[in-house]
N, C-alpha and C positions, 0 to 999 in steps of 0.2 A: 532416535531423530521421533518427532511426528510427523506422519503420511498421512494423505488423504487416499483415500477409498480401500479396496479389500487387496490385500496381500497376493505374491504367487506364491500358490500350495492353498487358499481360500476355495473350496465347496466353490462349480459352475455357476449356481446363482451370485451369490457373491460377485464374482471376476464381470457376469452379467450386468450389475448392481439392479438386483429381482431378490426381494426377501423370500424366504422358503415358507416360513407359517402363514406368511400373509397371504402367499400366491396360494398353497394350497388351500386356505382358508374360501380364496373366491372361486377358485376353481371347483370346490364343494356346492358350494351355494350358487353355482353357476350349476352346474350338472345337474342339481335339485332343482334348480326353478324349470329348464329346460324338460327336464318329467313334467312335474307340474303345468306347464305350456300350454303343454303338448293335449294333456287331455283338455284343459280349457278350451284351448281353440276346434275343440271338434277333431280330434284327432288329426289335426289337417300340418301334415308335414311340409308345407310349405313354409309357416308359421313359425316352425324352429329351424327352418333354412334361415329364414331373412332374421330370424333373432338373430342364428349364430353367427353371419353377415358380420351385425352390427357390434355381433363382442369381438370380431375379428379386426373390427377398423377401431374400437379401446381399448385392446391388448396393445395393437400397435401404439398408438398415444402412450398408456403407459410404459410400454417398451420406452419410446423415444426422450420423455420425459424421465424417465429414470437415472438414462445415461447423464443429464445435465446436470451438475449440481448445483445447491439450495444458493451460493451466490449469484446465480444467474434467474433465479428469481426473484429472488429478493433487487435486482437490477430492473427486469424489467415490471416489475408488483407495478411502478409508478408508469408506466406505458400504458400497458393493459386497462388499467383502472383509464385511463382517461379516458382513451380511445373507446373502452367501453360505456364509459356516460355519454360518450359522442353519438353514437350510434343508439343508447339507448331515446334520445330526443327526437332523432330522424326515427325510432315508430313512431315519436309520438308526431312530427309532421309526416312526415310519407310510407305509415308502415301499409302490410297486409294484414288486411281487417278476416275475420275466419270467424263463428259461433259468436259472434256479436265483443267479440274481442280484437284492437289490435297491438299482437306479442309480432307478429316477423317482418324483417326487410326481404325484400328479392332481390337479390346480389348475384352480376352475372358470372356463369360459371358455376357458384353456389346454390345460385336457388334460395328457395325460401328457407331465411333463417331468422334465429331469436335471441336476440343479442343478450338478453337474460341470462342463459345458459354462462356465457363468459365470466359473469359477475358471481359466479355459486362458486369461483376457485379468487379473483381479484379483491374481492370484498375483503376475505380474508388477510389475503399476501399483500391487501394494502396498506390493514390495520398494523402488520404484523411489523413490517416492516416501518411503518411509521413510531411504532415504539421500539424497535431494533436499536438505535441511536440515543436514545432517552434514558432516564433514569428514571428507574422503578423500585416503590410500585407508580402509578402517574398519579399526578398533578390535576390541580382541578380544570384549567384550560387544556391540558392536553388531554381530559376525558374528553373534554366540550367539541374539542378538536375529533377524536375518532369518532364522536356519534354523529360529525359530522359527513366526517367524512361513507360512515357506513347508512345511513338518512339517507342520504340524498338518492343514490342511487334506490334505496329499496322504494322512495314512494315516486318517484319515476316509472317503477315497475308496479306500484298498485296503481297507476294511471290507466295503465295497459288497458283491462284491468285484471293483472292478478296478484289476487293477493298472499295467495297461496306461499308463489316464488316467490313474493318481495317479505314474507314472515319467513321464507326458510335464507333469505340471505342477510339479510338479519343482523338473525339467531347468529348463524355463523363470524359477524363481525363482531356481533356483543360478547361468544366467547371468547372472545383473542380480548377485548378490553377486561373480559373474568379475571383470562392468567394472567395478563399483567399484572394484576392484582388491585383489583377494585373494591374501595371499603367497601365491607354488607352493609353501613350504613345508609353509603346510595343506588346501593341496592334494594334496601329496604323500602327506602326516601320512591326511586323507580318502582317496582311492583306497589305501591302505593298508591304511585299519581295514573298506575294505570286502571287499576281498579275504580277510579275514582270517573275518569276518563272514559270508560269500557261504555258506558251506556248512552253517554253522547255519540261517540264517534257508531254506535249502533242507527242511532236517530237522524246520526247529521250527514255519517262518512262512507258506510256503508253504501252498496248497489242493490236493489230489489232483491237480485237473485239471493246476493248475499248475505243477506237478512234472513230469508228464505231458508238458507242453508242451518243459520241460526236456532228457528224456528224448528226445524224438521230434525235438528236434535235436541230438541229439549223436550219432545217429543212428536215422533217417526207416527205416530198412531193417529194421529192429527190429521191428515193424508193418505191413506196407507196405498194404496191405486196411484197414487202423481207422486209428489217430490220425498215421503214416505218410503215407497216402495225399495229401493236400495236400501237402505241399513235393514229394515225386513227382514225382505231376505236372502242378506247375511248374511246378520245374526241365524236367522232360520238355517243356512247351510252349515254354518259356523259348530251349533247346538243340535244336527241329526248327523255329526262326524264322533259323538263320543269319545271315547277313547282310544280306539284303536282306529275309526275310520272305516268310507264302503266298502274302502277297495279302489285303490286307481282305477280310474275310466267306469269307475260308478257310481258317478257322486248326482245327484236328479240333480238339484238345483241348475248346475251351469251345462247339464245335459241338454236338462226341458228348456233351454232358455230364458228361469226365473232369472238368475241372475246376469243382471246389467254389469258390464267393464271388469268381463267376469276375467279377461287374458292379462287385463290392465290396473285397473287401479283395485279393483278388489279379487285381485287371484287367491290370497290371503285367504277368501272364505272358499273357496272349491281345495284350494291343499288342506286346512279343513274339515272335512265335509268328506273328502277322502282317505287321509292317513290318521283324522285325527286329534287328540293330542299329543299323543306321541312325538306325532309328526313337526306337530307345532312346536314346542317343546325342542326338538331335537334341530330344528333351522336357527330358532331364535339362538340356540346355544352357544352354535357355529358364527354367528353375529355377535355375540359376545365374543369369542376368540377376534373376531377379528379385530373391534373396541378394544379390547385389554391388547392387544397387538397395537393398535395406534397410538394407546397412550402410552406403549414400552417408549415405543419408538421417539415421541414427543419427550418424557422423559431421558433416554438418553444422550437425545439432542445437545451440542455443546456450545449454541449461540441462541445469542435471544428469539432473529426474526424466523430458524428453524423449529425451535421448540412451540414458539405460538401458534404458527401456522400450522405443525402438525398434529396438534391438539384441537385447530379448531377444523381441522379437514374430517379429522375422527369424531366432535361432536358432532358436526353438521353431519355425521353419516347415520351415529346414532341417533338424532332428529328424525330423518328423512325415516328411517321402522319406527318409531314412537308413532307417529304423528299419525304412517299408514297401519298399525296395528289399532291405535285409538278408534281411528275413522273404518275403520271395517267391521270393530267390533262392537260401538258407535259409545264409545266412550268421549270420543271429540266430535265435531265437525266434519263435513263433507268439504277437501280443501283441494283433492285430486290430483295428491302426491304417490309417485307410483309405491311397491314393495324394491330396493336394492335388490336390483342385477337376477331377481325375478318376475318383477313385471312386461311387458312385450313394450318396447322403447326404442324410440334411435339416438335422440341425443343427452338426455337425463344417462343414461348408456356411459355412451363417449366422457360426459364429464365427470360420472363416478371415478372410470378407470385412471380419469388424467387427473383426478385425486390420488388412487392409491400411487400409480405415476412419485407422482410429488415426493407422498409419503418414506417408497422405496428409493429415492434420492435422498432425502432425509437421513434413513440411517447406516447406505451405506458407503454411503460418504464421507462420516463425519469422521474425526479424525483418528487415529489407530497410534496407540502410544507401545515404544521397542523396548 
């Protein structure tokens, strides 16, 4: 008879609703990341300890979410999505401003809180919930409704302004739409519309600092000591590492403070300088293992909601990696996306670990046939 979850005699990780291959890959990236962070932070053990505390909070969230069956996510998806929309509106009305952006709420007991982080999980879960009871591939009405669910929160986040997070959240929702069977004709049409609209968005939608980032991406040498400094120093650090790197703690760009944001957005440049192409390829290999495992979990999922959500969470993680690597290497504009599980950070770590907890839940709570 069919039953839910692991049975007696299963490995300990299965009984704890943890996926061993995924967990091992995560720990490997985290260990390597802490090693690079120690060097990027100027041999600051305090920085590493604070990062470890954040990973402790992240693993706690991962473990709790892994125990919850996917039907719980399906039940709560509309509630969390609606609550997230309310919080995003409150950010616009009464949010806390810092560095020219209004992205946070000041909540009692919690302190400063960024509601956009909730939507990184709520949007793909909501779109997966929407398609769970509908015929697939979706018809035009369902596609338009799904686009509304995706772009309402994305626009609210872009108004803060936080275009990078808005794009990531929209991408997560669009992955669900694609996995639901969106026709290639509509995808082609969307790409054509986007290409036509891009120049108009550049002149009439983007803020001055966002247009400056695009200009810097196209020609960083135009302002080498100003807007182009970060990307020029990043490419210099990566190039100077060569094949094998200069060695741990021996990188000059970060150690001599030539490389800004060396422990956060541009930490990959530190890894490239100290560990070279070999270190970069090793990290990318483990990332690919994580992505591959995520898609395997999606493929094995036995209901529409779980399959779509697992694919979206996995693809979102891949997009994080892709954007950061492209940004640091000068192939994409700088949008402030951290390198997953390596960059120093707080809420982004907890959100990522929560997504992995949901993936593990989907896999370990699947129906088993005996």
